[in-house]
DODO-840174 format. One line per field, with one value per residue (C-alpha): residue number from 0; residue in three letters; x, y, z. Coordinates in nm, 4 decimals, padded with zeros to 6 digits. Layout:
N
num: (NUM:...) .
residuo: (Ala:...) .
u: (X:...) .
v: (Y:...) .
w: (Z:...) .
END
This chain:
423
num: (0:1:2:3:4:5:6:7:8:9:10:11:12:13:14:15:16:17:18:19:20:21:22:23:24:25:26:27:28:29:30:31:32:33:34:35:36:37:38:39:40:41:42:43:44:45:46:47:48:49:50:51:52:53:54:55:56:57:58:59:60:61:62:63:64:65:66:67:68:69:70:71:72:73:74:75:76:77:78:79:80:81:82:83:84:85:86:87:88:89:90:91:92:93:94:95:96:97:98:99:100:101:102:103:104:105:106:107:108:109:110:111:112:113:114:115:116:117:118:119:120:121:122:123:124:125:126:127:128:129:130:131:132:133:134:135:136:137:138:139:140:141:142:143:144:145:146:147:148:149:150:151:152:153:154:155:156:157:158:159:160:161:162:163:164:165:166:167:168:169:170:171:172:173:174:175:176:177:178:179:180:181:182:183:184:185:186:187:188:189:190:191:192:193:194:195:196:197:198:199:200:201:202:203:204:205:206:207:208:209:210:211:212:213:214:215:216:217:218:219:220:221:222:223:224:225:226:227:228:229:230:231:232:233:234:235:236:237:238:239:240:241:242:243:244:245:246:247:248:249:250:251:252:253:254:255:256:257:258:259:260:261:262:263:264:265:266:267:268:269:270:271:272:273:274:275:276:277:278:279:280:281:282:283:284:285:286:287:288:289:290:291:292:293:294:295:296:297:298:299:300:301:302:303:304:305:306:307:308:309:310:311:312:313:314:315:316:317:318:319:320:321:322:323:324:325:326:327:328:329:330:331:332:333:334:335:336:337:338:339:340:341:342:343:344:345:346:347:348:349:350:351:352:353:354:355:356:357:358:359:360:361:362:363:364:365:366:367:368:369:370:371:372:373:374:375:376:377:378:379:380:381:382:383:384:385:386:387:388:389:390:391:392:393:394:395:396:397:398:399:400:401:402:403:404:405:406:407:408:409:410:411:412:413:414:415:416:417:418:419:420:421:422) .
residuo: (Met:Ser:Arg:Arg:Ile:Ala:Ser:Ser:Gly:Ser:Pro:Pro:Gly:Glu:Gly:Asp:Glu:Gln:Gly:Arg:Ala:Arg:Arg:Ser:Gln:Asn:Asn:Thr:Thr:His:Gly:Arg:Lys:Thr:Pro:Gly:Glu:Ala:Ala:Arg:Thr:His:Gln:Arg:Gln:Ser:Lys:Glu:Arg:Arg:Arg:Arg:Val:Leu:Gly:Asn:Gln:Ala:Gly:Ala:Ser:Ala:Gly:Thr:Gly:Thr:Gly:Thr:Gly:Lys:Lys:Ala:Val:Arg:Lys:Lys:Ser:Ser:Thr:Ala:Thr:Gly:Arg:Asn:Thr:Gly:Ile:Ser:Ser:Gly:Lys:Ala:Gly:Lys:Ile:Gly:Gly:Arg:Thr:Thr:Gly:Lys:Gly:Leu:Ala:Arg:Arg:Ser:Arg:Gln:Pro:Arg:Ala:Val:Val:Gly:Ser:Thr:Thr:Gly:Ser:Ser:Gln:Met:Ala:Leu:Ser:His:Arg:Ser:Arg:Arg:Thr:Ser:Gly:Arg:Ser:Arg:Ser:Gly:Ser:Gly:Asp:Phe:Val:Asp:Ala:Arg:Ser:Leu:Lys:Ser:Asp:Asp:Ala:Ile:Leu:Arg:Thr:Met:Ala:Gly:His:Gly:Gln:Gly:Pro:Gly:Val:Phe:Val:Lys:Pro:Lys:Val:Val:Asp:Phe:Lys:Ala:Arg:Leu:Gln:Glu:Arg:Lys:Arg:Ala:Ser:Leu:Arg:Val:Arg:Leu:Ile:Arg:Trp:Gly:Ile:Gly:Leu:Leu:Ser:Leu:Ala:Leu:Val:Val:Gly:Leu:Thr:Trp:Leu:Leu:Cys:Phe:Ser:Pro:Ala:Leu:Val:Leu:Gln:Ala:Gly:Arg:Ile:His:Val:Thr:Gly:Gly:Asn:Gln:Trp:Val:Ser:Asn:Gln:Glu:Ile:Ala:Asp:Ile:Val:Arg:Lys:Glu:Asp:Gly:Arg:Ser:Leu:Val:Leu:Ile:Ser:Thr:Gly:Gly:Ile:Glu:Ser:Ser:Ile:Ser:Ala:Leu:Pro:Gly:Val:Thr:Ser:Ala:Lys:Ala:Ser:Lys:Arg:Phe:Pro:His:Gly:Met:Asp:Val:Asp:Phe:Lys:Ala:Gln:Glu:Pro:Ala:Ala:Val:Leu:Lys:Ala:Ala:Ser:Gly:Lys:Ile:Thr:Ala:Val:Asp:Arg:Asp:Gly:Arg:Ile:Leu:Asn:Ala:Val:Gly:Ala:Ser:Ser:Lys:Gly:Ile:Pro:Gln:Ile:Glu:Val:Ser:Thr:Leu:Glu:Gln:Gly:Ile:Ser:Asp:Gln:Ala:Val:Lys:Gln:Ala:Leu:Lys:Ile:Leu:Ala:Ala:Leu:Pro:Glu:Pro:Met:Arg:Arg:Ala:Val:Thr:Lys:Val:Ser:Ala:Lys:Thr:Gln:Asp:Ser:Val:Thr:Thr:Glu:Leu:Asp:Gly:Gly:Gln:Arg:Ile:Ile:Val:Trp:Gly:Asp:Ala:Ser:Asp:Leu:Lys:Leu:Lys:Met:Ala:Val:Val:Asp:Lys:Ile:Val:Asn:Asp:Pro:Thr:Lys:Ile:Gly:Asp:Lys:His:Gln:Val:Asp:Val:Ser:Ala:Pro:Leu:Arg:Pro:Ile:Ile:Lys) .
u: (13.8710:14.0275:13.6957:13.4922:13.7257:13.7228:13.3492:13.2945:13.5154:13.3615:13.0423:12.7220:12.7125:13.0778:13.1716:12.9284:13.0693:13.4194:13.3113:13.1508:13.4613:13.6821:13.4543:13.4510:13.8311:13.8554:13.6195:13.8186:14.1396:14.0112:13.8565:13.4908:13.2138:13.0350:12.6553:12.6137:12.8295:12.6368:12.3040:12.4314:12.5605:12.2237:12.0483:12.2807:12.2162:11.8405:11.8601:12.0652:11.8127:11.5334:11.7081:11.7703:11.4044:11.2922:11.5419:11.4385:11.0698:11.1340:11.3419:11.0826:10.7989:10.9973:11.1951:11.1348:11.1511:11.5295:11.4969:11.2617:11.5118:11.7874:11.5711:11.5063:11.8808:11.9521:11.6871:11.8316:12.1834:12.0714:11.8834:12.1866:12.3988:12.1590:12.1588:12.5362:12.5549:12.3123:12.5078:12.8341:12.6720:12.5298:12.8693:13.0234:12.7615:12.8261:13.1930:13.1415:12.8908:12.5524:12.3407:12.4955:12.4504:12.0800:12.0147:12.1999:12.0088:11.6787:11.7830:11.8966:11.5584:11.3660:11.1558:11.3204:11.2220:10.9439:10.8658:10.7553:10.5228:10.7985:10.8403:10.4826:10.3587:10.6634:10.6265:10.2557:10.3315:10.6087:10.3830:10.1039:10.3473:10.4822:10.1265:10.0453:10.3575:10.3377:10.0884:10.0249:10.0207:10.3213:10.3796:10.6365:10.6114:10.4711:10.3442:10.0112:09.7797:09.4736:09.2098:09.0283:09.3264:09.3544:09.2308:08.9476:09.0069:08.6725:08.5410:08.1951:08.1608:08.2778:08.0248:07.7380:07.8354:07.8072:07.4212:07.3939:07.5439:07.8733:07.9320:07.9173:07.6779:07.6131:07.3971:07.2594:06.9253:06.6215:06.3710:06.0299:05.7035:05.4531:05.1523:05.3182:05.4194:05.0587:04.9341:05.1992:05.0902:04.7276:04.8167:05.0212:04.7353:04.4882:04.7228:04.7465:04.3668:04.3184:04.5713:04.3969:04.0557:04.1946:04.3408:04.0133:03.8028:04.0419:04.0259:03.6469:03.6328:03.8616:03.6466:03.3247:03.4743:03.6113:03.2778:03.0865:03.3335:03.3157:02.9499:02.7408:02.9290:02.8574:03.2224:03.1678:02.7996:02.6917:02.5641:02.3149:02.4863:02.8063:02.6616:02.8038:02.6377:02.7568:02.6501:02.2848:02.1012:01.7540:01.6117:01.7844:01.8628:02.1297:01.8619:01.6903:02.0129:02.0858:01.7437:01.8406:02.1685:02.0000:01.8161:02.1434:02.1655:02.2658:02.4211:02.7886:02.9918:03.1346:02.7880:02.6776:02.7131:02.8307:02.7388:02.3769:02.3655:02.5113:02.2527:01.9689:02.0927:02.1532:01.7933:01.6620:01.5373:01.7984:02.0978:02.3534:02.6180:02.6896:02.9879:02.9660:03.2642:03.2839:03.4516:03.5394:03.4427:03.0934:03.0659:02.9949:03.0598:02.8340:02.9088:02.6624:02.6107:02.2662:02.1526:01.9306:01.5778:01.5509:01.2213:00.9211:00.5768:00.3054:-00.0402:-00.3637:-00.4348:-00.1179:00.0782:00.4456:00.6506:01.0240:01.1245:01.4554:01.5426:01.3652:01.0450:01.0940:00.9487:01.1982:00.9679:00.7131:00.8553:00.7116:00.8857:01.2299:01.1725:01.3310:01.5732:01.4229:01.2360:00.8607:00.6407:00.2668:00.0580:-00.3030:-00.2201:00.0986:00.0218:-00.0643:00.2538:00.4802:00.3389:00.3313:00.5989:00.6299:00.7049:00.9663:01.1435:01.1408:01.2897:01.5773:01.6532:01.6449:01.8706:02.1309:02.1516:02.4510:02.3787:02.3858:02.1425:01.9172:01.8933:01.7987:01.4953:01.1732:00.9126:00.8912:00.6167:00.5800:00.2644:00.4160:00.7288:00.9061:00.8120:00.9788:01.0335:01.2084:01.2038:01.5184:01.5281:01.1538:01.1106:01.4140:01.5283:01.3086:01.4732:01.2844:01.4586:01.2266:01.2968:01.5887:01.7953:02.1383:02.1404:02.5142:02.5039:02.1922:02.3422:02.6615:02.4607:02.2472:02.5518:02.7213:02.4174:02.3072:02.6521:02.7382:02.5595:02.6359:02.4355:02.1409:02.1124:01.7720:01.6116:01.4707:01.3877:01.6244:01.4893:01.7439:01.5035:01.7150:02.0615:02.2362:01.9863:01.9032:01.6312:01.6590:01.3503) .
v: (-00.8482:-01.1735:-01.2643:-01.2107:-01.4254:-01.7057:-01.7015:-01.6879:-01.9873:-02.2029:-02.4027:-02.2475:-02.2394:-02.3114:-01.9477:-01.8843:-02.1693:-02.0451:-01.6947:-01.8170:-02.0193:-01.7181:-01.4997:-01.7655:-01.7849:-01.4078:-01.3962:-01.6665:-01.4856:-01.1617:-01.3329:-01.2975:-01.5645:-01.6787:-01.6518:-02.0224:-01.9988:-01.6915:-01.8765:-02.1733:-01.9411:-01.7739:-02.1113:-02.2102:-01.8829:-01.9284:-02.2730:-02.1343:-01.8576:-02.1186:-02.3204:-02.0105:-01.9111:-02.2548:-02.2466:-01.8972:-01.9948:-02.2944:-02.0822:-01.8023:-02.0410:-02.1921:-01.8847:-01.5222:-01.1896:-01.2167:-01.4959:-01.2876:-01.0083:-01.2427:-01.3755:-01.0244:-00.9547:-01.2744:-01.1956:-00.8524:-00.9878:-01.2552:-00.9947:-00.7757:-01.0701:-01.1531:-00.7939:-00.7800:-01.1041:-00.9754:-00.6555:-00.8439:-01.0791:-00.7874:-00.6237:-00.9435:-00.9689:-00.6154:-00.6825:-01.0032:-00.8636:-00.6845:-00.9963:-01.1803:-00.8764:-00.8478:-01.2147:-01.2012:-00.8908:-01.0646:-01.3589:-01.1342:-00.9537:-01.2778:-01.2821:-01.4304:-01.7805:-01.8277:-02.1464:-02.3768:-02.6682:-02.9204:-02.8158:-02.6825:-02.9857:-02.9867:-02.6141:-02.6505:-02.9364:-02.7327:-02.4263:-02.6415:-02.7929:-02.4475:-02.3168:-02.6099:-02.5566:-02.1763:-01.9926:-01.7238:-01.7637:-01.6182:-01.6250:-01.4959:-01.3467:-01.5975:-01.8474:-02.0189:-01.9316:-02.1418:-01.9018:-02.1860:-02.2421:-01.8749:-01.7730:-01.5196:-01.1905:-01.0234:-00.8284:-00.7984:-01.1762:-01.2268:-00.9713:-01.1251:-01.4706:-01.3529:-01.3680:-00.9979:-01.0311:-00.8512:-00.4817:-00.3433:-00.2021:-00.5237:-00.7828:-01.1083:-01.0500:-01.1782:-01.3924:-01.2277:-01.4145:-01.1565:-01.3371:-01.3631:-00.9998:-00.9019:-01.0956:-00.9317:-00.5855:-00.6688:-00.7859:-00.4706:-00.2494:-00.4367:-00.3986:-00.0215:00.0110:-00.1894:00.0280:00.3444:00.2122:00.1081:00.4526:00.6176:00.3932:00.4424:00.8208:00.8104:00.5942:00.8350:01.1343:00.9595:00.8426:01.1856:01.3507:01.1083:01.1546:01.5342:01.5873:01.2886:01.0867:01.1384:01.2274:01.6025:01.6685:01.9548:01.8483:02.0691:02.0100:02.1661:02.5038:02.7897:03.1390:03.4633:03.8341:03.8160:04.0507:04.0802:04.1953:03.9414:03.6151:03.3568:03.0931:03.2754:03.2807:02.9139:02.8185:02.9667:02.7727:02.4443:02.4463:02.3157:02.0280:01.6989:01.8582:01.8405:02.1405:02.1456:02.2149:02.4688:02.8321:03.0577:03.3613:03.2467:03.1981:03.5438:03.7043:03.5276:03.6428:04.0031:04.0210:03.9783:04.2925:04.4321:04.2611:04.4871:04.2311:03.8577:03.6283:03.2498:03.0121:02.6333:02.4233:02.0881:01.8138:01.8768:02.2279:02.5922:02.9201:03.2284:03.5744:03.8602:04.2123:04.3011:04.6597:04.8196:04.9103:05.2579:05.3102:05.1367:05.1911:05.2375:05.1646:05.3122:04.9733:05.0024:04.7359:04.8222:04.6861:04.7413:04.8310:04.9044:05.2044:05.0511:04.9907:04.6145:04.4556:04.3065:04.1606:04.2672:04.4203:04.5192:04.6919:04.6373:04.9246:05.1722:05.4064:05.3469:05.6361:05.5831:05.6871:05.6974:05.5564:05.4569:05.1023:04.9098:04.8581:05.2255:05.3363:05.1082:05.2372:05.6089:05.8212:06.0563:05.7573:05.6277:05.9684:05.9723:05.6207:05.7219:06.0288:05.8329:05.5577:05.8157:05.9973:05.9339:05.6876:05.9417:06.1753:05.8907:05.7639:06.1177:06.1243:06.0913:06.1720:06.1733:06.3428:06.3345:06.4959:06.5299:06.3839:06.7224:06.8080:06.5401:06.6670:06.5100:06.6049:06.5569:06.5028:06.5370:06.8514:07.0561:07.0667:07.0444:06.9754:07.0266:06.8153:06.8543:06.5486:06.3011:06.5018:06.6495:06.4635:06.4961:06.8738:06.9079:06.7005:06.9087:07.2346:07.0983:06.9777:07.3200:07.5193:07.2927:07.2591:07.6336:07.8351:08.1586:08.0363:07.8644:08.0903:08.0406:07.9185:07.5589:07.4982:07.4639:07.4405:07.2915:07.2028:07.4595:07.3778:07.6811:07.9149:07.7568:07.9148:07.9260:07.9936) .
w: (-04.8641:-04.7507:-04.5734:-04.8874:-05.0929:-04.8404:-04.8075:-05.1785:-05.2332:-04.9650:-04.9855:-04.8361:-04.4508:-04.4164:-04.3954:-04.1051:-03.9014:-03.9537:-03.8504:-03.5322:-03.4486:-03.5029:-03.2856:-03.0128:-03.0282:-03.0106:-02.7074:-02.5341:-02.6148:-02.4665:-02.1504:-02.2582:-02.2557:-02.5585:-02.5763:-02.5016:-02.1954:-02.0775:-02.1148:-01.9217:-01.6477:-01.6326:-01.5951:-01.3108:-01.1335:-01.1727:-01.0155:-00.7294:-00.6723:-00.6709:-00.4048:-00.1970:-00.2183:-00.0992:00.1836:00.2870:00.2878:00.5107:00.7471:00.7564:00.8465:01.1338:01.2433:01.3401:01.1655:01.1381:00.8845:00.6801:00.6757:00.5640:00.2842:00.1638:00.1668:-00.0256:-00.2830:-00.3235:-00.3676:-00.6128:-00.8117:-00.8218:-00.9313:-01.2142:-01.3292:-01.3274:-01.5229:-01.7810:-01.8184:-01.8661:-02.1176:-02.3060:-02.3207:-02.4524:-02.7210:-02.8344:-02.8647:-03.0630:-03.3077:-03.3446:-03.3882:-03.0929:-02.8660:-02.9461:-02.8816:-02.5515:-02.4487:-02.5166:-02.3015:-02.0166:-02.0190:-01.9718:-01.6459:-01.3441:-01.2569:-00.9963:-00.8109:-01.0914:-01.1253:-01.0653:-00.7031:-00.6381:-00.4445:-00.2163:-00.1537:-00.0639:00.1736:00.3354:00.3732:00.5298:00.7781:00.8673:00.9256:01.1551:01.3653:01.3662:01.5929:01.3284:00.9515:00.7723:00.3971:00.1618:-00.1810:-00.4290:-00.1651:-00.2022:00.0890:00.1751:00.3111:00.4900:00.7198:00.8227:01.1699:01.1570:01.3377:01.2620:01.5637:01.4097:01.3744:01.7335:01.8582:01.6638:01.7855:02.1463:02.1384:02.2110:02.5607:02.5064:02.4373:02.0896:01.8382:01.6503:01.8196:01.7083:01.5334:01.7154:01.5369:01.5843:01.5830:01.4634:01.6069:01.9452:01.9192:01.8411:02.1425:02.3565:02.2420:02.3135:02.6623:02.7217:02.5998:02.8208:03.1169:03.0598:03.0359:03.3542:03.5372:03.4199:03.5175:03.8536:03.9170:03.8160:04.0394:04.3297:04.2880:04.2727:04.5834:04.7679:04.6696:04.7715:05.0983:05.1826:05.0965:05.3155:05.6016:05.5947:05.5104:05.6173:05.8742:06.2497:06.3035:06.2434:06.3250:06.5467:06.8886:07.0759:07.4068:07.2768:07.1679:07.3745:07.3654:07.5326:07.5335:07.6414:07.8764:08.0276:07.6953:07.4666:07.6435:07.5571:07.5391:07.2580:07.0593:07.1373:07.0022:06.6683:06.6600:06.7589:06.4286:06.2807:06.5273:06.3618:06.0533:05.9653:06.0681:05.7151:05.5715:05.8342:05.7250:06.0064:05.7978:05.7843:06.1610:06.2227:05.9940:06.1743:06.5156:06.4031:06.2775:06.6332:06.8150:07.0491:06.8801:06.7193:06.6149:06.6299:06.5677:06.5237:06.5045:06.4640:06.7280:06.5742:06.5911:06.7407:06.8904:06.8034:06.9870:06.9431:07.0824:07.0269:07.1510:07.2888:07.3270:07.5869:07.4689:07.3206:07.5069:07.6511:07.5055:07.7692:07.6294:07.7662:07.9190:08.1266:07.9372:07.8943:07.6022:07.5387:07.1849:07.0127:06.7959:06.4957:06.6887:06.7152:07.0265:07.2705:07.5387:07.7932:08.1083:08.4422:08.7249:08.5657:08.3212:08.5613:08.3893:08.0435:07.8779:07.8390:07.5498:07.6039:07.3187:07.2794:07.1682:07.1047:06.7367:06.6841:06.8585:06.6545:06.3263:06.4266:06.2515:06.5497:06.7772:06.5302:06.5276:06.9086:06.9261:06.6961:06.9092:07.2348:07.0938:06.9891:07.3265:07.5512:07.8274:08.1177:07.9377:07.8312:08.1889:08.2986:08.0608:08.2583:07.9930:07.6135:07.4096:07.0325:06.9016:06.5523:06.3889:06.4048:06.7625:06.9729:07.3282:07.6277:07.9977:08.2084:08.5849:08.6418:08.4300:08.5388:08.1787:07.8665:07.5327:07.2061:06.9389:06.6482:06.4254:06.4110:06.1595:06.2534:06.5826:06.6458:06.6008:06.8124:07.0962:07.0911:07.1167:07.4013:07.5929:07.5572:07.6750:07.9596:08.1145:08.0896:08.3633:08.1827:07.8855:08.0499:08.3530:08.5158:08.1962:08.1689:07.7988:07.5029:07.1485:06.9010:06.6213:06.4308:06.5754:06.4239:06.5966:06.9314:07.1449:07.5246:07.7346) .
END
């Protein structure tokens, strides 16, 4: 009530000044700061923090990581100090009055001071000097960093700057001249075609050369002086066989067919088999088997001609026909074409050699009445025709060589071999 009376009796504004003075005196009495003193304290602390920041930045640029740690500790301590100051100021304002507390709280929540424009130029100069002296750029919170002064650490740029010589995926791009590239491709295509043509021509030349060497060159031709023939007898001579082989004289052994030569030799009368083999580079060997004549045909004129089992003429013989069965014919041509003579030749060719040499006379009036005389007529064998010769010869051999069978008989008829007749 005393306050209301005093304020009502005083001129306007005078009561507020007196109230502020009393509150200031009360704060001083109780050991608390007034809002003005708290603001000034806050400004002094801000200036101190600014100086510490500048000092820490200079030390960090010239020092090591220890300085950076100290700066962080100092910042932390200064921040804590500012917070404590704000809390104490806020408490003082609350004690003094509601309005004063709110104003002090607003001031304590103001953002902390950062390096301002008044000291910006000095800070930039200091940071530039620290970057020049330091091997690696270091900066603190709130520093200005010039990107142009930073050292690049880009591996891709270093690889591309190496002109594609160093390892890595990225290489320096090559500038391509499309006209030059087109000419290069044309030259490469022409080179490939030339190589292919060269390989083809070389292959063709090799084939032609090899063909000429094997087939037409004198390196592998057959020479008549190097033909060797064996197996002849008095009926089929080696000279006769050599004459057949000499037809291939001068030809390449590669082109000569041994099968053809063997067929030609086997077709000769009296030859049963032939074998021809090449002897490189210029020779040939021929081995054949010549048979004895099956019989000799004696014409009415007295001319004797040796023939084989097929009636083919071997050659004319004279006194050397001893031991060969003789067949009497009117003429040589008539005897060769007679069926009875052909049946007799087949029977004589099939006889064993001892029995055939024992034949002294052969008669064949018909083709189923062929008869032979052995040992000047001691034995007479009637063969009939040339059928079942093996059976007939076995029956004759059994009867003739068994005295109990033949006894004093001289003729054996085996025209029916299962029912032989002995006379």
